[in-house]
N, C-alpha and C positions, 0 to 999 in steps of 0.2 A: 503493499499499500504506499509506504513512504517513497519508492522509487517511482510511482505513479505520480506523486505530488511533485517530484523532482522534474519529470518530463513534463509535467502541464507547465510548471514555470519555465522549461528551457522552450517549450513551444510558444508561450506567452511572449517571451523576451524575442525569439526570431520571428514573429509575424506581428508585432506590435508596429503601429505607424510610428515615424519620427516625432517627437515632441519638443517643446522648446527646452525642456531639461531631460537628458537621458538618465534613466534609472533602470533597475533590473526587473521592474515590474510596470504593467500597464496600469498607468493612473485612472484610466476610466473604471478599473475595478477597485479601487481604494476604497475602503470601507472606515478606517480607522483614523483617529487624529495623527498618529505618527506617519502614516501613509501620506495623508494629506500634506503634512509638513514637507516631507521628502520631495513630494511633486512640486510643492510651491518653493522650494530653495535650491539653487543652483549647487551650492556646496555641498548639502547633504546628498543630492541626486548623484553628485560625482562621486562621492564617498562611497554611496550605494553600491555603485556599477563597480568600482574599486574592490570592494569586500566580496561583492557577488562573483567577481571574475576570480580572485584569490580563492574563495570557497569551492568554486566549481574546479579549477584546476587542481585543487588537492583531492576532493573526493573523487574525481573521475580516475585518479591514479591509485587510490586505495581500494581494499578489498575486505570482505568479511568482518571481524570485529572492529577494526579500525575505521572503516566506512561508517558502520552503524554508532561508534562514538563519536564521530566527527558530526554526521546527521544530527544525532541528541543534543550535542552541543549547541548547533545553529539552532535547532527549535527552541531551546532555552534561551538562546541570546536573543531572537526575535520576540519572545515572550517579554524579556528584560527591556527590549527597545521599545515595545508596545506601552509598556510603563511610563514612558517618558511623555507620552501623548504629543502635544505640539510643541514642546519645549525643545526649541533649536539647539541650545546650549547643552542640554541633557543628550539629545541624539548625537551631536557632534561628538561629545565624550565616548557613546557606546560605540559609535563606528570607529574611532581612533583606538579604543581597547581592543575591539574585535579584529580590526586588520592586523594589530601588533600580534595578537594572539596567532592568528592564521600565518602571519609571517615567520612565526618560530616553527612551523611543521615543514 
């Protein structure tokens, strides 16, 4: 089931029309304050793309338990990001922290 979600995210990213700010998801499907903030902020959108690219580059080379662990960490991180709501400072901090974690992989 989790692989299906990843596949859906990749499909959405591949077929999404160009937007003013690039991000890893289609802003037309944004439903939460954090997603709206990312769509409305060029810096957050760029951080989202950077983090997403790192995440998928790493997860695509992993298998088994390592892949499952990284996916679970990402799900937890997305929940933490959601807690920021529309607070740009909080979102920026979350992205910098996650990018740093992913760069250590």
